[in-house]
C-alpha positions in Angstrom: 0.0 0.2 0.0 1.5 3.4 -1.0 1.6 5.9 1.6 3.0 9.4 2.4 2.9 10.6 5.9 4.1 14.1 6.9 5.3 15.2 10.2 7.1 17.9 11.9 4.5 20.8 11.4 3.3 23.0 14.2 3.5 26.6 15.6 6.8 28.8 15.3 7.8 32.4 15.9 8.9 34.4 12.8 12.6 33.9 12.3 12.2 30.4 13.6 12.9 27.0 12.0 11.0 23.9 11.5 11.9 20.5 9.8 9.1 18.6 8.0 9.5 15.0 7.2 7.6 12.8 4.6 7.8 9.2 5.3 7.1 7.0 2.2 6.0 3.3 2.1 4.9 1.1 -0.7 7.5 2.6 -2.9 11.1 3.8 -3.0 11.1 7.6 -2.9 14.6 8.0 -4.6 13.1 6.3 -7.6 10.4 9.2 -7.8 10.6 13.1 -8.1 9.6 14.2 -4.5 8.0 17.6 -3.9 6.7 19.8 -1.2 3.7 21.9 -1.9 1.8 24.3 0.4 -1.5 25.8 0.4 -2.4 28.8 2.5 -6.1 29.8 3.4 -7.9 31.1 0.4 -5.1 30.5 -2.0 -4.0 28.0 -4.6 -1.6 25.0 -3.8 1.8 26.1 -4.7 5.0 24.0 -5.4 7.7 24.8 -2.8 10.6 22.5 -3.5 11.4 19.5 -5.5 14.1 16.9 -5.7 14.4 14.9 -8.9 14.7 11.0 -9.0 17.6 11.2 -11.4 20.7 13.0 -10.0 18.8 14.6 -7.1 18.8 18.0 -8.4 16.6 20.5 -6.3 14.5 23.4 -7.3 12.8 26.0 -5.2 10.1 28.6 -5.5 11.6 32.1 -5.4 9.8 32.8 -2.2 11.7 30.2 -0.2 14.9 30.1 -2.0 17.8 30.5 0.5 15.7 29.6 3.5 14.4 26.2 2.7 16.2 23.0 2.0 14.9 19.8 0.5 16.9 16.5 1.0 16.2 12.8 0.8 17.2 10.1 3.3 17.4 7.0 1.2 17.9 4.7 4.2 14.8 5.9 5.9 13.1 6.2 2.6 12.2 9.8 3.7 12.1 13.2 2.2 12.9 16.3 4.5 12.2 20.0 4.2 14.3 22.2 6.5 12.7 25.5 6.8 14.6 28.4 8.3 14.0 32.2 8.9 10.2 31.4 8.6 7.7 34.3 8.3 4.0 34.7 8.5 3.7 34.2 4.7 4.9 30.6 5.2 1.9 29.7 7.1 0.1 27.0 5.3 -0.7 23.2 5.0 2.5 21.6 3.6 1.9 18.6 1.4 4.4 15.9 0.2 4.0 14.8 -3.3 5.6 11.8 -5.3 5.6 11.6 -9.0 6.9 9.1 -11.6 5.4 9.0 -14.8 1.6 8.4 -14.4 2.0 7.5 -10.5 1.1 10.5 -8.4 0.7 10.2 -4.7 -0.1 12.8 -2.0 0.3 13.0 1.7 -2.4 14.2 4.0 -0.5 17.5 4.9 0.9 19.1 8.0 0.0 22.4 9.3 2.8 25.1 9.7 1.7 28.3 11.5 4.2 31.2 11.9 3.2 33.9 14.3 4.2 35.9 17.2 
């Protein structure tokens, strides 16, 4: 059974850091392009960060470049999103996503709230 389970969300003050984790089961995440999306209230879901299945190249939305880092732990079959220098604009539900050709999987999401 394919499953993506996110964890690590929560409340943090502006300027703080959080690390999100996405545990994959039922498939090997290093064989997939792994993405983190987020959706803020009243806004569309947006792609935040990606790590490709071949070569492990990373890409980021302009709004998070230099603050967020996506990585993959092949031993744990997990994808991580390190988020630093958080601000209120980063408040959203964060979703883990896996894609390989026609295969497309989503996690249930984890809430990140940045406020003082």
